[in-house]
Backbone of each chain as nested JSON, in Angstrom:
{
  "chains": [
    {"id": "A", "residues": [
      {"number": 1, "name": "UNK", "atoms": {"N": [112.604, 66.079, 124.335], "CA": [111.795, 66.454, 123.164], "C": [110.999, 65.238, 122.689]}},
      {"number": 2, "name": "UNK", "atoms": {"N": [109.721, 65.444, 122.465], "CA": [108.865, 64.349, 122.021], "C": [109.046, 64.115, 120.522]}},
      {"number": 3, "name": "UNK", "atoms": {"N": [109.206, 62.877, 120.138], "CA": [109.351, 62.53, 118.72], "C": [107.961, 62.5, 118.065]}},
      {"number": 4, "name": "UNK", "atoms": {"N": [107.802, 63.116, 116.901], "CA": [106.475, 63.105, 116.261], "C": [106.086, 61.704, 115.793]}},
      {"number": 5, "name": "UNK", "atoms": {"N": [104.788, 61.452, 115.665], "CA": [104.347, 60.144, 115.165], "C": [104.714, 59.955, 113.687]}},
      {"number": 6, "name": "UNK", "atoms": {"N": [104.522, 58.748, 113.22], "CA": [104.794, 58.404, 111.816], "C": [104.192, 59.411, 110.852]}},
      {"number": 7, "name": "UNK", "atoms": {"N": [104.982, 59.848, 109.913], "CA": [104.495, 60.695, 108.835], "C": [104.589, 62.18, 109.14]}},
      {"number": 8, "name": "UNK", "atoms": {"N": [104.847, 62.528, 110.409], "CA": [104.948, 63.932, 110.795], "C": [106.422, 64.321, 110.841]}},
      {"number": 9, "name": "UNK", "atoms": {"N": [106.658, 65.585, 110.474], "CA": [108.015, 66.095, 110.417], "C": [108.144, 67.219, 111.451]}},
      {"number": 10, "name": "UNK", "atoms": {"N": [109.202, 67.168, 112.253], "CA": [109.47, 68.252, 113.213], "C": [110.145, 69.394, 112.458]}},
      {"number": 11, "name": "UNK", "atoms": {"N": [109.64, 70.607, 112.673], "CA": [110.152, 71.792, 111.959], "C": [110.312, 72.96, 112.906]}},
      {"number": 12, "name": "UNK", "atoms": {"N": [111.31, 73.784, 112.65], "CA": [111.405, 75.109, 113.271], "C": [111.816, 75.098, 114.72]}},
      {"number": 13, "name": "UNK", "atoms": {"N": [111.783, 76.284, 115.303], "CA": [112.213, 76.471, 116.682], "C": [111.375, 77.593, 117.257]}},
      {"number": 14, "name": "UNK", "atoms": {"N": [110.503, 77.427, 118.244], "CA": [110.256, 76.122, 118.852], "C": [109.649, 75.144, 117.846]}},
      {"number": 15, "name": "UNK", "atoms": {"N": [109.894, 73.882, 118.06], "CA": [109.468, 72.847, 117.134], "C": [107.954, 72.837, 116.948]}},
      {"number": 16, "name": "UNK", "atoms": {"N": [107.524, 72.714, 115.704], "CA": [106.136, 72.34, 115.441], "C": [106.175, 71.087, 114.563]}},
      {"number": 17, "name": "UNK", "atoms": {"N": [105.048, 70.421, 114.474], "CA": [104.974, 69.193, 113.668], "C": [104.13, 69.46, 112.444]}},
      {"number": 18, "name": "UNK", "atoms": {"N": [104.576, 68.916, 111.327], "CA": [103.926, 69.169, 110.044], "C": [103.66, 67.845, 109.329]}},
      {"number": 19, "name": "UNK", "atoms": {"N": [102.468, 67.728, 108.732], "CA": [102.227, 66.605, 107.825], "C": [101.292, 67.03, 106.699]}},
      {"number": 20, "name": "UNK", "atoms": {"N": [101.603, 66.558, 105.507], "CA": [100.748, 66.792, 104.34], "C": [99.967, 65.511, 104.054]}},
      {"number": 21, "name": "UNK", "atoms": {"N": [98.649, 65.634, 103.994], "CA": [97.777, 64.51, 103.657], "C": [97.228, 64.744, 102.253]}},
      {"number": 22, "name": "UNK", "atoms": {"N": [97.246, 63.707, 101.444], "CA": [96.798, 63.832, 100.052], "C": [95.63, 62.896, 99.809]}},
      {"number": 23, "name": "UNK", "atoms": {"N": [94.623, 63.392, 99.108], "CA": [93.388, 62.632, 98.897], "C": [93.078, 62.532, 97.408]}},
      {"number": 24, "name": "UNK", "atoms": {"N": [92.213, 61.591, 97.081], "CA": [91.899, 61.361, 95.66], "C": [90.99, 62.439, 95.089]}},
      {"number": 25, "name": "UNK", "atoms": {"N": [90.133, 63.014, 95.929], "CA": [89.207, 64.028, 95.417], "C": [88.726, 64.951, 96.531]}},
      {"number": 26, "name": "UNK", "atoms": {"N": [88.091, 66.032, 96.112], "CA": [87.695, 67.077, 97.052], "C": [86.777, 66.544, 98.149]}},
      {"number": 27, "name": "UNK", "atoms": {"N": [85.845, 65.667, 97.795], "CA": [84.903, 65.151, 98.796], "C": [85.648, 64.43, 99.928]}},
      {"number": 28, "name": "UNK", "atoms": {"N": [86.733, 63.769, 99.602], "CA": [87.503, 63.072, 100.644], "C": [88.287, 64.06, 101.511]}},
      {"number": 29, "name": "UNK", "atoms": {"N": [88.791, 65.092, 100.876], "CA": [89.486, 66.139, 101.64], "C": [88.513, 66.77, 102.635]}},
      {"number": 30, "name": "UNK", "atoms": {"N": [87.307, 67.086, 102.155], "CA": [86.28, 67.689, 103.017], "C": [85.902, 66.76, 104.171]}},
      {"number": 31, "name": "UNK", "atoms": {"N": [85.717, 65.498, 103.86], "CA": [85.328, 64.537, 104.885], "C": [86.403, 64.472, 105.986]}},
      {"number": 32, "name": "UNK", "atoms": {"N": [87.639, 64.414, 105.554], "CA": [88.753, 64.404, 106.512], "C": [88.71, 65.659, 107.382]}},
      {"number": 33, "name": "UNK", "atoms": {"N": [88.485, 66.82, 106.774], "CA": [88.488, 68.07, 107.543], "C": [87.314, 68.12, 108.528]}},
      {"number": 34, "name": "UNK", "atoms": {"N": [86.192, 67.557, 108.125], "CA": [85.049, 67.542, 109.045], "C": [85.312, 66.619, 110.231]}},
      {"number": 35, "name": "UNK", "atoms": {"N": [85.897, 65.486, 109.952], "CA": [86.226, 64.573, 111.053], "C": [87.302, 65.17, 111.958]}},
      {"number": 36, "name": "UNK", "atoms": {"N": [88.219, 65.894, 111.363], "CA": [89.248, 66.561, 112.154], "C": [88.628, 67.635, 113.05]}},
      {"number": 37, "name": "UNK", "atoms": {"N": [87.64, 68.354, 112.54], "CA": [86.963, 69.375, 113.36], "C": [86.266, 68.713, 114.551]}},
      {"number": 38, "name": "UNK", "atoms": {"N": [85.647, 67.558, 114.319], "CA": [84.977, 66.848, 115.414], "C": [86.0, 66.334, 116.434]}},
      {"number": 39, "name": "UNK", "atoms": {"N": [87.097, 65.814, 115.942], "CA": [88.171, 65.349, 116.838], "C": [88.721, 66.512, 117.674]}},
      {"number": 40, "name": "UNK", "atoms": {"N": [88.9, 67.66, 117.036], "CA": [89.411, 68.844, 117.745], "C": [88.472, 69.225, 118.88]}},
      {"number": 41, "name": "UNK", "atoms": {"N": [87.192, 69.16, 118.576], "CA": [86.214, 69.511, 119.607], "C": [86.29, 68.508, 120.758]}},
      {"number": 42, "name": "UNK", "atoms": {"N": [86.348, 67.231, 120.403], "CA": [86.407, 66.183, 121.419], "C": [87.636, 66.348, 122.322]}},
      {"number": 43, "name": "UNK", "atoms": {"N": [88.785, 66.637, 121.711], "CA": [90.034, 66.684, 122.48], "C": [90.33, 68.071, 123.038]}},
      {"number": 44, "name": "UNK", "atoms": {"N": [89.576, 69.073, 122.593], "CA": [89.859, 70.434, 123.053], "C": [91.196, 70.958, 122.54]}},
      {"number": 45, "name": "UNK", "atoms": {"N": [91.591, 70.461, 121.367], "CA": [92.877, 70.835, 120.753], "C": [92.619, 71.089, 119.274]}},
      {"number": 46, "name": "UNK", "atoms": {"N": [93.292, 72.038, 118.706], "CA": [93.197, 72.135, 117.249], "C": [94.555, 72.48, 116.667]}},
      {"number": 47, "name": "UNK", "atoms": {"N": [94.773, 72.105, 115.404], "CA": [96.051, 72.433, 114.779], "C": [96.279, 73.935, 114.79]}},
      {"number": 48, "name": "UNK", "atoms": {"N": [97.518, 74.331, 114.839], "CA": [97.847, 75.757, 114.787], "C": [97.504, 76.302, 113.408]}},
      {"number": 49, "name": "UNK", "atoms": {"N": [97.671, 75.488, 112.385], "CA": [97.381, 75.942, 111.021], "C": [96.947, 74.762, 110.147]}},
      {"number": 50, "name": "UNK", "atoms": {"N": [95.977, 75.017, 109.286], "CA": [95.567, 74.044, 108.264], "C": [95.508, 74.776, 106.935]}},
      {"number": 51, "name": "UNK", "atoms": {"N": [96.147, 74.205, 105.943], "CA": [96.115, 74.764, 104.597], "C": [95.584, 73.668, 103.692]}},
      {"number": 52, "name": "UNK", "atoms": {"N": [94.45, 73.91, 103.051], "CA": [93.924, 72.84, 102.212], "C": [93.458, 73.349, 100.861]}},
      {"number": 53, "name": "UNK", "atoms": {"N": [93.524, 72.454, 99.903], "CA": [93.044, 72.722, 98.556], "C": [92.278, 71.482, 98.119]}},
      {"number": 54, "name": "UNK", "atoms": {"N": [92.048, 71.332, 96.84], "CA": [91.15, 70.286, 96.365], "C": [91.52, 68.897, 96.888]}},
      {"number": 55, "name": "UNK", "atoms": {"N": [92.78, 68.544, 96.799], "CA": [93.166, 67.161, 97.121], "C": [94.293, 67.048, 98.147]}},
      {"number": 56, "name": "UNK", "atoms": {"N": [94.471, 68.088, 98.953], "CA": [95.438, 67.917, 100.037], "C": [95.08, 68.798, 101.229]}},
      {"number": 57, "name": "UNK", "atoms": {"N": [95.643, 68.427, 102.374], "CA": [95.54, 69.254, 103.574], "C": [96.897, 69.203, 104.271]}},
      {"number": 58, "name": "UNK", "atoms": {"N": [97.478, 70.372, 104.49], "CA": [98.747, 70.49, 105.219], "C": [98.435, 70.931, 106.635]}},
      {"number": 59, "name": "UNK", "atoms": {"N": [98.928, 70.186, 107.605], "CA": [98.555, 70.441, 108.99], "C": [99.787, 70.723, 109.828]}},
      {"number": 60, "name": "UNK", "atoms": {"N": [99.706, 71.78, 110.631], "CA": [100.781, 72.129, 111.556], "C": [100.252, 72.097, 112.982]}},
      {"number": 61, "name": "UNK", "atoms": {"N": [100.962, 71.405, 113.837], "CA": [100.599, 71.303, 115.259], "C": [101.705, 71.913, 116.102]}},
      {"number": 62, "name": "UNK", "atoms": {"N": [101.298, 72.822, 116.978], "CA": [102.233, 73.397, 117.951], "C": [101.946, 72.838, 119.331]}},
      {"number": 63, "name": "UNK", "atoms": {"N": [102.846, 73.063, 120.229], "CA": [102.604, 72.741, 121.632], "C": [101.777, 73.828, 122.287]}},
      {"number": 64, "name": "UNK", "atoms": {"N": [101.421, 73.65, 123.551], "CA": [100.671, 74.673, 124.275], "C": [101.528, 75.934, 124.459]}},
      {"number": 65, "name": "UNK", "atoms": {"N": [100.876, 77.093, 124.435], "CA": [101.573, 78.367, 124.655], "C": [102.79, 78.52, 123.755]}},
      {"number": 66, "name": "UNK", "atoms": {"N": [102.634, 78.132, 122.511], "CA": [103.718, 78.213, 121.518], "C": [104.963, 77.424, 121.925]}},
      {"number": 67, "name": "UNK", "atoms": {"N": [104.815, 76.503, 122.839], "CA": [105.931, 75.632, 123.202], "C": [106.003, 74.45, 122.249]}},
      {"number": 68, "name": "UNK", "atoms": {"N": [106.825, 73.478, 122.593], "CA": [106.992, 72.304, 121.737], "C": [105.864, 71.3, 121.962]}},
      {"number": 69, "name": "UNK", "atoms": {"N": [105.502, 70.559, 120.924], "CA": [104.483, 69.527, 121.091], "C": [104.961, 68.466, 122.078]}},
      {"number": 70, "name": "UNK", "atoms": {"N": [104.049, 67.96, 122.877], "CA": [104.376, 66.944, 123.882], "C": [103.489, 65.72, 123.714]}},
      {"number": 71, "name": "UNK", "atoms": {"N": [103.28, 65.014, 124.809], "CA": [102.516, 63.761, 124.738], "C": [101.072, 63.99, 124.272]}},
      {"number": 72, "name": "UNK", "atoms": {"N": [100.472, 65.083, 124.728], "CA": [99.086, 65.378, 124.331], "C": [98.99, 65.578, 122.817]}},
      {"number": 73, "name": "UNK", "atoms": {"N": [99.912, 66.352, 122.277], "CA": [99.917, 66.605, 120.836], "C": [100.273, 65.324, 120.063]}},
      {"number": 74, "name": "UNK", "atoms": {"N": [101.089, 64.481, 120.678], "CA": [101.441, 63.205, 120.044], "C": [100.179, 62.359, 119.862]}},
      {"number": 75, "name": "UNK", "atoms": {"N": [99.348, 62.307, 120.894], "CA": [98.096, 61.544, 120.772], "C": [97.172, 62.163, 119.715]}},
      {"number": 76, "name": "UNK", "atoms": {"N": [97.141, 63.492, 119.717], "CA": [96.31, 64.204, 118.731], "C": [96.781, 63.87, 117.306]}},
      {"number": 77, "name": "UNK", "atoms": {"N": [98.074, 63.943, 117.078], "CA": [98.619, 63.67, 115.732], "C": [98.366, 62.211, 115.333]}},
      {"number": 78, "name": "UNK", "atoms": {"N": [98.473, 61.304, 116.279], "CA": [98.197, 59.894, 115.973], "C": [96.739, 59.695, 115.591]}},
      {"number": 79, "name": "UNK", "atoms": {"N": [95.871, 60.395, 116.286], "CA": [94.448, 60.26, 115.956], "C": [94.126, 60.908, 114.608]}},
      {"number": 80, "name": "UNK", "atoms": {"N": [94.826, 61.964, 114.253], "CA": [94.659, 62.543, 112.907], "C": [95.124, 61.533, 111.86]}},
      {"number": 81, "name": "UNK", "atoms": {"N": [96.243, 60.875, 112.111], "CA": [96.7, 59.81, 111.197], "C": [95.616, 58.744, 111.022]}},
      {"number": 82, "name": "UNK", "atoms": {"N": [94.991, 58.367, 112.126], "CA": [93.978, 57.307, 112.071], "C": [92.756, 57.748, 111.258]}},
      {"number": 83, "name": "UNK", "atoms": {"N": [92.373, 59.031, 111.394], "CA": [91.257, 59.57, 110.597], "C": [91.559, 59.478, 109.108]}},
      {"number": 84, "name": "UNK", "atoms": {"N": [92.784, 59.831, 108.77], "CA": [93.148, 59.922, 107.352], "C": [93.397, 58.556, 106.744]}},
      {"number": 85, "name": "UNK", "atoms": {"N": [93.768, 57.595, 107.573], "CA": [94.278, 56.309, 107.079], "C": [93.393, 55.632, 106.024]}},
      {"number": 86, "name": "UNK", "atoms": {"N": [92.049, 55.627, 106.179], "CA": [91.264, 54.897, 105.187], "C": [91.298, 55.539, 103.797]}},
      {"number": 87, "name": "UNK", "atoms": {"N": [91.665, 56.811, 103.74], "CA": [91.497, 57.57, 102.504], "C": [92.789, 58.07, 101.885]}},
      {"number": 88, "name": "UNK", "atoms": {"N": [93.818, 58.175, 102.704], "CA": [94.992, 58.919, 102.258], "C": [95.65, 58.225, 101.06]}},
      {"number": 89, "name": "UNK", "atoms": {"N": [96.066, 59.032, 100.1], "CA": [96.788, 58.516, 98.938], "C": [98.239, 58.26, 99.341]}},
      {"number": 90, "name": "UNK", "atoms": {"N": [98.825, 57.2, 98.845], "CA": [100.213, 56.922, 99.232], "C": [101.167, 57.997, 98.695]}}
    ]},
    {"id": "B", "residues": [
      {"number": 1, "name": "UNK", "atoms": {"N": [88.485, 91.695, 81.984], "CA": [88.839, 91.095, 83.262], "C": [87.816, 91.521, 84.313]}},
      {"number": 2, "name": "UNK", "atoms": {"N": [87.342, 90.549, 85.075], "CA": [86.344, 90.837, 86.099], "C": [87.027, 91.448, 87.329]}},
      {"number": 3, "name": "UNK", "atoms": {"N": [86.458, 92.527, 87.837], "CA": [87.001, 93.158, 89.045], "C": [86.522, 92.392, 90.278]}},
      {"number": 4, "name": "UNK", "atoms": {"N": [87.397, 92.094, 91.223], "CA": [86.957, 91.353, 92.413], "C": [86.029, 92.185, 93.289]}},
      {"number": 5, "name": "UNK", "atoms": {"N": [85.186, 91.527, 94.085], "CA": [84.307, 92.27, 94.993], "C": [85.104, 92.958, 96.106]}},
      {"number": 6, "name": "UNK", "atoms": {"N": [84.406, 93.782, 96.849], "CA": [85.013, 94.498, 97.975], "C": [85.824, 93.583, 98.879]}},
      {"number": 7, "name": "UNK", "atoms": {"N": [87.006, 94.016, 99.192], "CA": [87.821, 93.312, 100.176], "C": [88.724, 92.259, 99.56]}},
      {"number": 8, "name": "UNK", "atoms": {"N": [88.492, 91.904, 98.299], "CA": [89.305, 90.889, 97.637], "C": [90.374, 91.574, 96.798]}},
      {"number": 9, "name": "UNK", "atoms": {"N": [91.521, 90.917, 96.736], "CA": [92.659, 91.466, 96.02], "C": [92.981, 90.541, 94.842]}},
      {"number": 10, "name": "UNK", "atoms": {"N": [93.158, 91.108, 93.658], "CA": [93.572, 90.315, 92.495], "C": [95.08, 90.104, 92.57]}},
      {"number": 11, "name": "UNK", "atoms": {"N": [95.501, 88.855, 92.374], "CA": [96.922, 88.51, 92.498], "C": [97.346, 87.584, 91.386]}},
      {"number": 12, "name": "UNK", "atoms": {"N": [98.581, 87.72, 90.937], "CA": [99.226, 86.711, 90.091], "C": [98.741, 86.687, 88.666]}},
      {"number": 13, "name": "UNK", "atoms": {"N": [99.243, 85.693, 87.933], "CA": [98.94, 85.568, 86.516], "C": [98.94, 84.085, 86.19]}},
      {"number": 14, "name": "UNK", "atoms": {"N": [97.833, 83.413, 85.813], "CA": [96.524, 84.052, 85.686], "C": [96.035, 84.554, 87.044]}},
      {"number": 15, "name": "UNK", "atoms": {"N": [95.212, 85.567, 86.991], "CA": [94.733, 86.215, 88.205], "C": [93.967, 85.252, 89.102]}},
      {"number": 16, "name": "UNK", "atoms": {"N": [94.257, 85.313, 90.398], "CA": [93.353, 84.712, 91.376], "C": [92.96, 85.81, 92.358]}},
      {"number": 17, "name": "UNK", "atoms": {"N": [91.927, 85.551, 93.12], "CA": [91.454, 86.544, 94.09], "C": [91.755, 86.051, 95.488]}},
      {"number": 18, "name": "UNK", "atoms": {"N": [92.182, 86.972, 96.322], "CA": [92.599, 86.633, 97.688], "C": [91.907, 87.547, 98.69]}},
      {"number": 19, "name": "UNK", "atoms": {"N": [91.45, 86.953, 99.791], "CA": [91.004, 87.781, 100.918], "C": [91.322, 87.081, 102.235]}},
      {"number": 20, "name": "UNK", "atoms": {"N": [91.751, 87.881, 103.189], "CA": [91.989, 87.395, 104.548], "C": [90.827, 87.837, 105.426]}},
      {"number": 21, "name": "UNK", "atoms": {"N": [90.192, 86.875, 106.103], "CA": [89.115, 87.164, 107.047], "C": [89.65, 86.928, 108.463]}},
      {"number": 22, "name": "UNK", "atoms": {"N": [89.354, 87.857, 109.362], "CA": [89.861, 87.758, 110.729], "C": [88.691, 87.69, 111.693]}},
      {"number": 23, "name": "UNK", "atoms": {"N": [88.8, 86.814, 112.685], "CA": [87.704, 86.574, 113.622], "C": [88.179, 86.751, 115.053]}},
      {"number": 24, "name": "UNK", "atoms": {"N": [87.229, 86.91, 115.945], "CA": [87.572, 87.161, 117.347], "C": [88.064, 85.897, 118.053]}},
      {"number": 25, "name": "UNK", "atoms": {"N": [87.561, 84.75, 117.639], "CA": [87.969, 83.512, 118.316], "C": [87.779, 82.301, 117.416]}},
      {"number": 26, "name": "UNK", "atoms": {"N": [88.343, 81.18, 117.853], "CA": [88.356, 79.969, 117.023], "C": [86.952, 79.515, 116.657]}},
      {"number": 27, "name": "UNK", "atoms": {"N": [86.027, 79.579, 117.583], "CA": [84.661, 79.119, 117.298], "C": [84.043, 79.891, 116.125]}},
      {"number": 28, "name": "UNK", "atoms": {"N": [84.356, 81.152, 116.016], "CA": [83.826, 81.953, 114.9], "C": [84.515, 81.588, 113.583]}},
      {"number": 29, "name": "UNK", "atoms": {"N": [85.798, 81.325, 113.658], "CA": [86.518, 80.878, 112.457], "C": [85.911, 79.573, 111.953]}},
      {"number": 30, "name": "UNK", "atoms": {"N": [85.673, 78.633, 112.885], "CA": [85.079, 77.328, 112.533], "C": [83.681, 77.498, 111.934]}},
      {"number": 31, "name": "UNK", "atoms": {"N": [82.898, 78.349, 112.54], "CA": [81.535, 78.568, 112.05], "C": [81.567, 79.102, 110.608]}},
      {"number": 32, "name": "UNK", "atoms": {"N": [82.429, 80.055, 110.386], "CA": [82.592, 80.607, 109.036], "C": [82.985, 79.506, 108.048]}},
      {"number": 33, "name": "UNK", "atoms": {"N": [83.929, 78.662, 108.442], "CA": [84.396, 77.6, 107.53], "C": [83.295, 76.583, 107.259]}},
      {"number": 34, "name": "UNK", "atoms": {"N": [82.476, 76.3, 108.261], "CA": [81.369, 75.361, 108.04], "C": [80.332, 75.941, 107.094]}},
      {"number": 35, "name": "UNK", "atoms": {"N": [80.028, 77.218, 107.281], "CA": [79.073, 77.852, 106.373], "C": [79.641, 77.952, 104.956]}},
      {"number": 36, "name": "UNK", "atoms": {"N": [80.944, 78.18, 104.873], "CA": [81.582, 78.225, 103.563], "C": [81.515, 76.851, 102.88]}},
      {"number": 37, "name": "UNK", "atoms": {"N": [81.684, 75.784, 103.643], "CA": [81.584, 74.435, 103.059], "C": [80.175, 74.188, 102.521]}},
      {"number": 38, "name": "UNK", "atoms": {"N": [79.168, 74.642, 103.257], "CA": [77.781, 74.475, 102.801], "C": [77.517, 75.311, 101.547]}},
      {"number": 39, "name": "UNK", "atoms": {"N": [78.029, 76.532, 101.532], "CA": [77.886, 77.391, 100.348], "C": [78.563, 76.76, 99.127]}},
      {"number": 40, "name": "UNK", "atoms": {"N": [79.743, 76.188, 99.35], "CA": [80.481, 75.532, 98.254], "C": [79.664, 74.395, 97.665]}},
      {"number": 41, "name": "UNK", "atoms": {"N": [79.033, 73.642, 98.559], "CA": [78.221, 72.533, 98.087], "C": [77.042, 73.055, 97.283]}},
      {"number": 42, "name": "UNK", "atoms": {"N": [76.388, 74.069, 97.813], "CA": [75.226, 74.644, 97.127], "C": [75.594, 75.169, 95.737]}},
      {"number": 43, "name": "UNK", "atoms": {"N": [76.733, 75.863, 95.647], "CA": [77.095, 76.501, 94.376], "C": [77.923, 75.592, 93.469]}},
      {"number": 44, "name": "UNK", "atoms": {"N": [78.387, 74.459, 94.005], "CA": [79.239, 73.582, 93.203], "C": [80.581, 74.217, 92.876]}},
      {"number": 45, "name": "UNK", "atoms": {"N": [81.036, 75.078, 93.769], "CA": [82.307, 75.797, 93.6], "C": [83.044, 75.747, 94.923]}},
      {"number": 46, "name": "UNK", "atoms": {"N": [84.342, 75.645, 94.881], "CA": [85.061, 75.824, 96.147], "C": [86.34, 76.608, 95.916]}},
      {"number": 47, "name": "UNK", "atoms": {"N": [86.813, 77.285, 96.968], "CA": [88.054, 78.036, 96.81], "C": [89.19, 77.108, 96.38]}},
      {"number": 48, "name": "UNK", "atoms": {"N": [90.126, 77.655, 95.659], "CA": [91.283, 76.864, 95.25], "C": [92.134, 76.528, 96.469]}},
      {"number": 49, "name": "UNK", "atoms": {"N": [92.17, 77.446, 97.427], "CA": [92.978, 77.216, 98.636], "C": [92.368, 77.946, 99.826]}},
      {"number": 50, "name": "UNK", "atoms": {"N": [92.409, 77.296, 100.973], "CA": [92.03, 77.928, 102.239], "C": [93.134, 77.643, 103.237]}},
      {"number": 51, "name": "UNK", "atoms": {"N": [93.583, 78.681, 103.902], "CA": [94.595, 78.55, 104.95], "C": [94.0, 79.159, 106.199]}},
      {"number": 52, "name": "UNK", "atoms": {"N": [93.846, 78.364, 107.237], "CA": [93.241, 78.957, 108.426], "C": [93.972, 78.563, 109.692]}},
      {"number": 53, "name": "UNK", "atoms": {"N": [93.864, 79.438, 110.667], "CA": [94.431, 79.207, 111.99], "C": [93.375, 79.678, 112.989]}},
      {"number": 54, "name": "UNK", "atoms": {"N": [93.766, 79.889, 114.223], "CA": [92.794, 80.14, 115.278], "C": [91.818, 81.265, 114.937]}},
      {"number": 55, "name": "UNK", "atoms": {"N": [92.33, 82.376, 114.477], "CA": [91.468, 83.553, 114.304], "C": [91.524, 84.173, 112.904]}},
      {"number": 56, "name": "UNK", "atoms": {"N": [91.936, 83.381, 111.917], "CA": [91.834, 83.921, 110.559], "C": [91.645, 82.809, 109.542]}},
      {"number": 57, "name": "UNK", "atoms": {"N": [91.161, 83.215, 108.371], "CA": [91.074, 82.301, 107.228], "C": [91.47, 83.104, 105.984]}},
      {"number": 58, "name": "UNK", "atoms": {"N": [92.469, 82.619, 105.276], "CA": [92.909, 83.231, 104.019], "C": [92.342, 82.412, 102.873]}},
      {"number": 59, "name": "UNK", "atoms": {"N": [91.656, 83.065, 101.973], "CA": [90.948, 82.342, 100.918], "C": [91.418, 82.794, 99.542]}},
      {"number": 60, "name": "UNK", "atoms": {"N": [91.687, 81.82, 98.691], "CA": [92.08, 82.101, 97.312], "C": [91.068, 81.465, 96.361]}},
      {"number": 61, "name": "UNK", "atoms": {"N": [90.593, 82.263, 95.434], "CA": [89.63, 81.795, 94.428], "C": [90.25, 81.915, 93.046]}},
      {"number": 62, "name": "UNK", "atoms": {"N": [90.208, 80.82, 92.316], "CA": [90.651, 80.82, 90.912], "C": [89.452, 80.741, 89.999]}},
      {"number": 63, "name": "UNK", "atoms": {"N": [89.669, 81.002, 88.741], "CA": [88.638, 80.768, 87.733], "C": [88.589, 79.292, 87.359]}},
      {"number": 64, "name": "UNK", "atoms": {"N": [87.644, 78.93, 86.491], "CA": [87.559, 77.543, 86.041], "C": [88.793, 77.173, 85.201]}},
      {"number": 65, "name": "UNK", "atoms": {"N": [89.213, 75.917, 85.304], "CA": [90.35, 75.426, 84.515], "C": [91.571, 76.312, 84.657]}},
      {"number": 66, "name": "UNK", "atoms": {"N": [91.827, 76.752, 85.869], "CA": [92.966, 77.621, 86.173], "C": [92.946, 78.937, 85.391]}},
      {"number": 67, "name": "UNK", "atoms": {"N": [91.802, 79.295, 84.868], "CA": [91.671, 80.588, 84.2], "C": [91.374, 81.682, 85.217]}},
      {"number": 68, "name": "UNK", "atoms": {"N": [91.023, 82.861, 84.724], "CA": [90.748, 83.985, 85.613], "C": [89.338, 83.896, 86.184]}},
      {"number": 69, "name": "UNK", "atoms": {"N": [89.141, 84.407, 87.376], "CA": [87.79, 84.432, 87.945], "C": [86.874, 85.296, 87.088]}},
      {"number": 70, "name": "UNK", "atoms": {"N": [85.64, 84.875, 86.961], "CA": [84.653, 85.604, 86.163], "C": [83.413, 85.919, 86.987]}},
      {"number": 71, "name": "UNK", "atoms": {"N": [82.289, 86.056, 86.306], "CA": [81.056, 86.459, 87.0], "C": [80.621, 85.431, 88.047]}},
      {"number": 72, "name": "UNK", "atoms": {"N": [80.8, 84.145, 87.73], "CA": [80.404, 83.104, 88.69], "C": [81.224, 83.216, 89.968]}},
      {"number": 73, "name": "UNK", "atoms": {"N": [82.528, 83.394, 89.826], "CA": [83.394, 83.513, 91.0], "C": [83.118, 84.826, 91.744]}},
      {"number": 74, "name": "UNK", "atoms": {"N": [82.696, 85.847, 90.988], "CA": [82.35, 87.121, 91.628], "C": [81.161, 86.935, 92.566]}},
      {"number": 75, "name": "UNK", "atoms": {"N": [80.164, 86.191, 92.097], "CA": [79.01, 85.924, 92.966], "C": [79.422, 85.092, 94.179]}},
      {"number": 76, "name": "UNK", "atoms": {"N": [80.287, 84.118, 93.928], "CA": [80.777, 83.255, 95.017], "C": [81.51, 84.106, 96.074]}},
      {"number": 77, "name": "UNK", "atoms": {"N": [82.404, 84.972, 95.634], "CA": [83.173, 85.806, 96.566], "C": [82.252, 86.767, 97.329]}},
      {"number": 78, "name": "UNK", "atoms": {"N": [81.242, 87.282, 96.638], "CA": [80.289, 88.17, 97.334], "C": [79.527, 87.411, 98.404]}},
      {"number": 79, "name": "UNK", "atoms": {"N": [79.17, 86.191, 98.096], "CA": [78.441, 85.409, 99.093], "C": [79.355, 85.02, 100.264]}},
      {"number": 80, "name": "UNK", "atoms": {"N": [80.618, 84.804, 100.005], "CA": [81.563, 84.556, 101.112], "C": [81.65, 85.806, 101.99]}},
      {"number": 81, "name": "UNK", "atoms": {"N": [81.727, 86.963, 101.367], "CA": [81.707, 88.215, 102.144], "C": [80.468, 88.285, 103.04]}},
      {"number": 82, "name": "UNK", "atoms": {"N": [79.327, 87.907, 102.475], "CA": [78.079, 88.004, 103.236], "C": [78.083, 87.038, 104.42]}},
      {"number": 83, "name": "UNK", "atoms": {"N": [78.656, 85.843, 104.239], "CA": [78.776, 84.89, 105.339], "C": [79.609, 85.457, 106.482]}},
      {"number": 84, "name": "UNK", "atoms": {"N": [80.695, 86.095, 106.091], "CA": [81.65, 86.562, 107.103], "C": [81.173, 87.843, 107.775]}},
      {"number": 85, "name": "UNK", "atoms": {"N": [80.338, 88.596, 107.1], "CA": [80.001, 89.957, 107.543], "C": [79.559, 90.077, 109.004]}},
      {"number": 86, "name": "UNK", "atoms": {"N": [78.729, 89.148, 109.514], "CA": [78.278, 89.342, 110.883], "C": [79.39, 89.191, 111.924]}},
      {"number": 87, "name": "UNK", "atoms": {"N": [80.482, 88.546, 111.528], "CA": [81.493, 88.155, 112.505], "C": [82.853, 88.79, 112.3]}},
      {"number": 88, "name": "UNK", "atoms": {"N": [83.1, 89.238, 111.084], "CA": [84.475, 89.584, 110.748], "C": [84.974, 90.775, 111.588]}},
      {"number": 89, "name": "UNK", "atoms": {"N": [86.208, 90.686, 112.032], "CA": [86.828, 91.781, 112.784], "C": [87.291, 92.855, 111.792]}},
      {"number": 90, "name": "UNK", "atoms": {"N": [87.124, 94.111, 112.138], "CA": [87.536, 95.164, 111.193], "C": [89.052, 95.156, 110.969]}}
    ]}
  ]
}
């Protein structure tokens, strides 16, 4: 089983990975989501679910074919962390 | 109390409006979300919450200051309906 990157929590069975990102304002949340959409296009991967409101985005990543996340998803989650890093509220 | 437009359901107290939009594929879901972001910018309004996955987007609209949706939100919800109309699955 692949261990999720920093800040992500393994949940459920089959395992999915979850992380909540919090931002100071709506414009930052939007910017993060736009960059995430571009990253998804680049990698040919997208989160299974995104739930967002004014100042947060909750992201769930599954593995391929509803299986467990693996090395590919690990890289994807790390790159999402990197996108959020300049803006994320502690 | 303002009645929600077609397809929207009034929920909770204070009332918010909810609608689930379903699409044939991820690219259509993304397109809808991008157009919704542009509409939000134009109107200076955004949904209180959006939850989306590969082929659906669930949208919740609140009124100003956590109050009930009014005429402004009614126009916003109608315009969201119009965005989705060409693509939405029955």
